N, C-alpha and C positions, 0 to 999 in steps of 0.2 A: 498428601503434601505435608512435609515437615519443615518447619522453619527453625534452624539451629541458632541459638544465641549463647553468648557468654556475657551476661549483663554486668558481672563483676569487673569486667575490663573496660567498661564504657568511660570511666573517668580518667583512664590512664593517658599519658601523653603518647603520641604515636611516633614521634621522631621524624615525621614527614613535614617538610617545610610548608608553611601556610601559603596559599595562593594570595595574590594581591587582592585586598578588600578595598573596593572603590569608595571614595568619599561620599557621604550623604549630601543630598541637595536640599537646600532650604526651601520651605514652602513659599517664602516670599520671593524666591528667585524668578525672574521673568522667564516665561516659557514661550518662546517664539517658534517652537517646532510645528511643522504642518500637521494637519489632519487630512487623511486621504480616503478616497472611496474607490473600491475595486469592483468591477462588474464581473460576476462569475455565472456559469450556467447552472451550478448547483453548489450548495454550501455543505450539506451533510445528508447522506442517504438515510441514515438511521435517526436523524433529528437529535443526535447527541454529539458531544465533543470528547468521547471516550475512544482512545486509540485502539482498544481491544474490540469495541463494538463497531467502530467506523473503519472498516478495512476497505479503503477505496482510494482512487486517485484524487478525488476531491478532498478527502480527508488529509492526504499528504500535503496538499496545497495550504490548508489552514493550520495544520498542526506543526509540521516540521520547521524548526528554527524560529517559530513565533510563539507557540503556546507550550508544547511538550518538549522535553529533552531527555535523552538517555545518558547512561554513564559513559558510553563511547559514542562519539558523534561522527558525522560524515562531513567531508569537505564539499558542501553544496555548490560552491562557486568554482570548484576545481574539478578533480577527477573522481569525486565521491569516495575517496580513500578514507580510512578510519583516522580520526583525530581525537585528542582528549576533549572531553566535555565535562560532565558532572564528575567524572573520575579523571585524575591527572596522570595516572599510570596504571598499568596492569601487567600481570605475569602469570604464566602457567605454573601451577603446583604439580599437576600431573595430567593425564589424559581426561580426567573427569572434573578437574578443579581449576578455576581461574580466580585469582585474588586481585582486587582493585583498591586503590587508594582514592578516597573521595576528596573532591575539591573542598577546602575549608572556607567558611564564610559565605556559602551560597544561601541566599534567602528565597523562601517561597513567597508567593503573592500575599500571604497573610502575615509576613514578617518572621515566621519561624525559620530557624537555621536547618538546612538539610543535614541529616545524620544517617548513620547506618540503620537506625530504627525505621526511617522512612523507606529505605531500600528494601529491608526485610518485609515491611508491610506491602510494598508494591508487588512483591512476588509471593504473597500469602494466599492461603485458601480463601480468605475473606474477600480479597480484592480480585484475584486472578483465577485460581484453580477450582474453587468450589470443592465438590466431593470427588473430583477425578483423581486417579492415581497415576504416579509416574510409570509409564510403560511405553512400548513401541508396537506399532502395527495394528492397534485396535481402533476402529473408527468410532467417533462420538457423533451420533446422528443429531441433526438439528432441524428446526423449522425456522424459516425466515419471517419472524414477526417482531415488530417493534416492541420495546419494553414499556410502551406508554401505559399509564394507569397503575403502574406498580407503586405501592405505598410502603415498601420496606427496602431493606438493603439486600434482598435476595437478588443474586446475579441473574440477568437474562441468560438463557441456556447457551447462547452463542458465545458468551464471554469465556467460560471454561473450555469450550470447543476450540476457540481461536488460541487460547493460552497453551493448550496441548499441541496445537499445530506448530506454535513457535518453540515451545519447550516440552517436548514429549517425555523427557526423562529427568527433568530437574527435580532433585530431592528437596532442595531448600537453600536458603541464604544463611551462611554462618557469619555472625557478627564477631569479628576479631577484636575490634575496639570501636570507638565512636566514629572514626573516619576510615575504617578498613572492613571490607566484606569479602566473603568468598562464595562464589557460585559453585554448588556441589551437585554434580550430575550423577545419575544412577548408572550410566554407561559411558564409555569413551565417546568423545565428540570433538572433532577437529574444528567445528564451526561455532563453538561457544562464544567467541569474541564477536562474531558476526551477529549471532542471536541477541547479544547484549546491546548491539547498536540499533536494532530496529525500533520503529515507533511504538510497537506493542510492548516493548520493554522500558518505556519511559517511566520516570519516577514521579509518584504522587505524594502529596502531603498527608500524613496519617491523621492529623487533627482535623484537616478539612473534610476527610471522609467521615470521621466520627461525629462531627457536628452537623453533617447534612441530614435532612429528615428522611430522605429516601435515595435509592440508587439514581432515579431519574433526576432529582434535584442536584445531586452531585455531578452526574454525567453532563449536565448542561452548563455547569460553571465549576469545573474541576480546579483545585488549587495546585499549581505546578510551579516550575522554576523559570519558565521562559521569559523572554524580554517583553512580552505583552500578556496581559491578563484579561479575562472575560469581563466586559462591562455590561453587555446586554446581548441576549440571543433570542431571536424570534424565529423558530424553525420555519423553513420554506420562504423566508423573507429576507432577514439580514442577521449579521453577526458583527458586533462591535468589540474591538480590542482597545485597551488603553495601555499606555507605556508603564512598565514595571521599572521604576527608576532605581531600584536597588539591585538590578540585574547584575550578576557577577561578571558578565562580559562587557559592561560599559553601558552608559545611559542610552536607551534606544533613541534613534534619530527622528522617529515619528511619534507625535503625541497620541494620535488615535487612528486606527485602521478600521474602516467600515467595509465589510464584504456584503454586496447586494446581489441577490439572486435575480438574474436576468436571463431566462432560458433562450431567448431569440438572439441569434447572431447579429442581425441587423440592428436590434435595439442596443446591444452592447457597443457596436461600432458607432452608431449615431450618437449615443450618450458620451462616448469618448471624444468624438470630434466637436461636440457642442460644449464640452467642458464639464458635463455632469459627472463624469468619471475620470479619475486620474490614470487608471489602468483598466484594460479590458482583456480578459483571459480567453483561452480556447478559440483563437482566431483561425478559421480555415485558410489554407494557402491561397485559395482564389480571391480572398479579401485583402491580401497583403499589398498587392500593387495599388489598389484603390486607396488604401489608407496612406501609403507612402507617397502618393501623388501630392498630398498636402505636406509641404516641406517642414511643417512643425511637428510631424509625428513620425514614429518609426515602429517597427515590429521586431521583437527579439525572440530568440528561442531556436529550437532545432530538435534533432533526434535525442531521445532519452532512453534509459534502460527499462523499457516497457514495450511489450508486443501486443498487438491487437489480434484477437482470436475469434474463431467460430467454434462453439462448444456443442457437444452432442449429449443427449440423454438416451443411453442405449436401452433403457427400459421401455421406450416408446415402441409401439408395435411395428413401425416401419424402419426403426433404426437398430433393432436387435441384431440383425445380420451385419457383421462388420463390413461386408462387401458394399453395402449401401453407403455406409459412412465413408469408406474409401472412395467411392464414386464422387461424393461431395468434394473430397480433397483434390481430386484430379480434374474437376470441372472448373476450377478457379484459375483465372489468368491474373495472378497477383501483380505482376509488373504493369499490366494495363490499369489496375486500380491505382497503383503508385503514380503512374504517369498522368492519368486523367484527373484524379481527385487531389493529389498531393503535389502536382507540378514537379515531380522528381525530388522533392525536399526530404524524402525518407527513402527506405530501401526494403527489399525483401531479405530477411535474415536467414541464417542456417538453422531453422527450427527454433525450439524454445531454449535458446542459450545465447550468451553474450560473449564478446571478445574478452572481456575482463575476467572470465573464468580461468584464463591462463592455461596451465597444463591440464585442466579438467575439460577444456573445450574439445568437442568431437569435431575435428577439423574436416573430415570428409563427408559430413552430413549436409543434407539439403532439405528444403521443404518438398512435398510431393510435386512431381512434374505436372505442368499443365498439359493434359492429354485427354481431350474429349472422347476420342475413340475408346481409350481404355476405360473411361468412366461409363460409357454406354455398355461395354462388354461386361463390366462388373455388375451393373444393374440387371443385365440379362441373366447372368449366372445366379444372381440373388433372387430371380423370379419376381422382381419388383413390377407391379401392375399399374403404377401411376397413382396410387392412393395419396391423398393430401398429407403433407408433412408441415405442421405449424412452425413458424419462425417468430418467436416473441421478440418484440423490438421496442426500445425506448427512442423517443424523438430527439436524436442528437445529444444524448448524454455524452457520448464520445464525439469528438470532432469528426464531421463527415459521416456520422453513423448511418443516417437515413439514406443518403445517396449511395453509400457503400452497400447497404442491404438491397437496394433496388438493383444495383449491378449484379450482385451475387445471385439474386433470384432469377435474373435473366440468364446468367451463365448456367445455373443449375437446370433451368428449363430447356436449354439447348441440348442437354444430354438426356432429358427425359424425366428429371426430378420435378415433381409437382409440389413446390414449396410455397406456402401461403403466409404472408406477413400478418401478424396479430399485434397491433399497437397496444402497449401497456403504459401505465402511468408511473410505476415505481419498481424498484428491485424486488419488493415483496411479491408483486404480481408476476414478475419474470421468473422467480424461483419457486413459486407455489407448485407443489407436487400434485398435479392433476393429469388426466390422460392427454391433455393438449400440450404438455411440456415436451419439446423435442429438440429444437435448435435455438440457440441464443447467442448474443454477443458477450464478450468479456475482454479483459486485458490482464496480462500477467507481468509483474515486475520481478527483478532480482535485486533484493535489498542489500546483499553482500555477495562477494565473488565466489560462489559455490552453488552447484545445482540444487543442493538442499533448500536454498532460499527460494526456488521457483518450482521446479517440477515436483519436488516432494511436498513443499508447503502448500501448493495449489492443487495438485492432482494425486498426491499420495493418500495414505489411509485417513489422515485428518485434514486433507485439502478440502476446499469448498465443494468440489464436484462430488466427492465421496460422502461428505457430511450431509449434503442435501439429497443424496440418493440418486444421482444422475448416472454414475459410472463407477465401476470397480473392476479390478483385475488382480487375481491372487499373486501372480508372479511379480507384477509391479509393486505390490505391497511388501512382498518379501525383499525385493531389491531396495525399496525405500528404507526399510529398517537397516539393511546392510550399509547403505550410503550414510545413514545417520550415525552409525556406530563404528565403522571401520576406520582405521588410521593408515591403511595401505593405499596410497594415492593411485597407484597403477590399477589396482583392483577396483577402486572406487570409480576411476575413469571408465573402465570396462562395464561396470554396472550401470553407469549413467548412459552409456551408448546403447545398452540393451533396453533401458527404460524409454529412450527416444524411439527405438524400433517398435516397442509395444504401443506407446501412446500416440504415435504419429503415422504408423503404418499398419500393423497387424490388427489392433483393436482400438481404432482411433477414439481418443477422449476429446480431442480438439484438433483444429488445424490452424497454424499460424498464418495470418494474412500479410502483415507487414510490421516493421518496427514503428513504434509510435513517435510522434513529434508534437511538441507543444509550442505554441506561439502566443506571445503577449504583446499587445499594442499599448503604446504610451506616448506622452509628449517627449520630444527630444530635450526639453528643458530639464527633465527629471534625470538625474544621474543615478540610474538603477540598472543592475545587471540581472538577467534571467539565469536561473540555475539550470543545470543539465538534468533536471528532474521536474516532477510536478510541483515540488516545494517552491514557495516564494519567500525569499530571504529579505527581511527588513531590519537586520541588525546593523550595528555601527560599521561603517565602511562601505555600505551598499545602499546609501541613500543620501542625496544632497541636491 
């Protein structure tokens, strides 16, 4: 990884109009803003607040629009389209280069002004890439272990692995001047702007990193630009944010946000109704009617750009034959799950893709048909003898996860699959590479409107499945590289269609269950709007 700089130009005027710098607030000014408490089922799987380490839906909830910000943002309360954030504008130099003008006057939580130096650091070997090299198609294998106990700035092995998942061919950041940077890629990439917008591309303060004693110290209280800064973090218990009053986007409307980990749905709901919590997240649809019987409360939310999946480890003795995995996919009555557990509030999508892909959408694609007879025939052809197949499960990490698993096991049993649930406590246990790893739950999002953001990022050479050693396919990997580097949209569309055929039919890596939906309960007296994503937005204009 090379970071390009031209330090002699840092003091030059850019000719770019400065963005509005908001007035400072006097310490003596009365602060009547509320402090709020939000009940969540999980705060952070990795027990860190690092966007590169915490690649999860729960991470998106606490990171996006509150703590971390990228150069290009997303319209969280609208259609998730790209909007200016820490960069005010951007343009293509060529197929490999994007130039961005930084917003002037942005203050980090420690008072430093954000400059091009911070951007270059955020995409450096030290912070992001480690010793990995810009390339495509080569898997970086990882083990899922928390970085607890580290006493140095050595990056956990998952950080460079995720960095190359997001930026497989980034050569470096060229500093044009104090407020102008260029992202320089090693190969053509039509998705660079989308990659810049993801949470893993958020900007960190260089001095904050330098002054931290260790990676873990930094990762539990990173210095960023968001409207809220970390006041206290007790992993597995609570996270407290306090307002960053020099925030470039305006004074935050909430003085303090306290996320409290409450795994049980009933406890979250009861705490909300009793006034202990102001908001309660991850509400199952069957709880909505009961909550809204109380005229003082309401539930917001709906379908988001995330799909719930069942994922296969094809190195398991019973899953090596793709016919067995295909039987799994045809034994599932997905619509029955949507109707019974989600009250019709979500839908069965057309595989691992979303409508906002536009001309990249494979319009004639569907999930595997519900066909128990076909599933039985496939198992017969595979000579499956009824040997047990483990299903590692977390207790409702995902909304309705446990009841969904119970229904799936029954559906699989009806075609002859002997699937046995093994309850686990955390993701490290779910992903641990042992002979009992076979079937698990997952969800996949699309963070920008291109298949690279999902099927490649999650199932390609450096997607999680391949990095942890669950699944690989040579043709899929070749097509992933093509999708990442080609500028021919028609050929990219055809490559994506073939990837769906491989991953969902011929050599199943996963099977899509349904599109995910997120519901948050709150008092009607609170004027707050849920985003069409996991993210919870508490900036100006979305709280009163």
